[in-house]
C-alpha positions in Angstrom: -19.3 10.2 -1.5 -21.0 8.9 1.9 -21.8 5.7 -0.2 -18.2 5.5 -1.2 -16.9 5.8 2.3 -19.2 3.3 3.6 -17.9 0.9 0.9 -14.3 1.5 1.8 -15.0 0.8 5.4 -16.9 -2.4 4.7 -14.2 -3.6 2.6 -11.4 -2.8 4.8 -13.5 -4.4 7.9 -13.7 -7.5 5.5 -10.2 -7.6 4.8 -9.1 -7.5 8.6 -11.7 -10.4 9.3 -10.7 -12.5 6.4 -7.0 -11.7 6.3 -5.9 -10.1 9.6 -4.8 -6.9 7.9 -6.3 -4.0 5.6 -5.9 -0.5 5.2 -5.5 2.1 8.1 -6.2 6.0 8.4 -3.2 8.1 8.5 -3.2 11.1 10.7 -0.5 13.8 11.4 0.9 13.1 14.9 1.2 17.1 15.5 -2.5 18.2 14.4 -4.6 14.9 14.2 -5.2 15.9 10.6 -6.3 13.2 8.0 -3.4 12.7 5.6 -4.4 9.3 3.7 -4.5 5.6 4.2 -1.7 3.0 4.3 -1.7 -0.5 4.6 -1.7 -4.2 3.3 -4.1 -5.7 0.8 -4.4 -9.0 -1.1 -3.8 -8.1 -5.0 -3.8 -10.4 -8.0 -0.7 -9.8 -10.1 -0.4 -11.9 -13.3 -2.5 -14.5 -11.9 -0.9 -14.8 -8.4 -2.2 -13.4 -5.3 0.3 -11.1 -3.7 0.4 -9.0 -0.4 0.7 -5.5 -1.4 1.6 -2.3 0.6 -0.2 0.4 -0.5 -0.2 4.1 0.3 -2.5 7.0 -0.7 -1.9 10.6 0.7 -4.1 13.8 0.2 -2.3 15.9 -2.4 -1.5 18.7 0.3 0.0 16.3 2.7 2.7 14.5 0.2 6.5 15.2 0.3 6.4 15.0 4.2 7.6 11.6 4.6 4.0 10.2 6.0 4.0 7.7 2.9 7.6 6.4 3.7 7.2 6.1 7.6 3.6 4.5 7.2 4.8 2.0 4.4 8.0 0.9 6.3 5.7 0.4 9.4 3.5 -2.0 7.3 6.5 -3.7 5.8 7.8 -4.3 9.2 4.2 -5.7 10.5 4.0 -7.9 7.4 7.3 -9.4 8.2 7.4 -9.6 11.9 3.6 -10.1 12.8 2.3 -11.7 9.7 5.1 -13.8 8.5 4.6 -12.5 4.9 7.6 -13.6 2.9 7.2 -11.5 -0.2 5.5 -7.9 -0.6 4.7 -6.1 -3.7 3.9 -2.3 -4.5 1.7 -1.9 -7.5 2.4 1.5 -8.9 1.4 3.5 -12.0 4.6 4.1 -14.5 4.2 7.7 -14.2 3.8 7.9 -10.3 7.6 8.6 -9.4 6.7 9.6 -5.9 5.4 6.3 -5.2 8.1 4.6 -6.8 10.5 6.5 -4.5 8.7 5.5 -1.5 8.8 1.9 -2.5 12.4 2.1 -3.2 13.1 3.8 0.2 11.2 0.9 1.8 13.6 -1.7 0.0 11.4 -2.7 -2.8 12.9 -2.8 -6.2 11.7 -2.7 -9.7 10.7 -6.2 -10.8 8.7 -5.9 -13.9 6.2 -3.8 -16.1 2.7 -5.4 -16.5 -0.9 -4.9 -16.5 -3.4 -4.5 -14.0 -6.6 -6.6 -14.0 -8.5 -3.6 -15.6 -5.8 -3.3 -18.4 -3.7 -0.2 -16.9 -0.2 -0.5 -17.2 1.8 -0.5 -13.7 5.2 -1.5 -12.4 5.5 -4.0 -9.9 8.1 -3.4 -6.9 9.0 -6.2 -4.7 11.0 -7.6 -2.1 11.2 -10.4 0.5 11.2 -8.7 3.7 14.6 -9.6 5.6 
């Protein structure tokens, strides 16, 4: 577990150095409790490098609006600070809560495809206004 955490930290440090963005830790404002992570990462989709907004929450912290609030802030950061002209969310077809978050931040279902590892995914996308 410790090795995986260090690998995650190193991967994110590399993203921030190389791209100026990556994932951030999410904490509850009220308690400081770790609730998950959210951020922007470059991801290959059907042979094209896209900027993805990703969000991952601990099961116990889901359903409280953390993902929507954090993903909307990342969308705005991508648009306002980074000049990203297209944003995607890559979501497993059965993950309806994540699909709802994508829709709440104004990403729309674009297509079904497969991930690099061959898993089915849905691509939600938008050009941040």
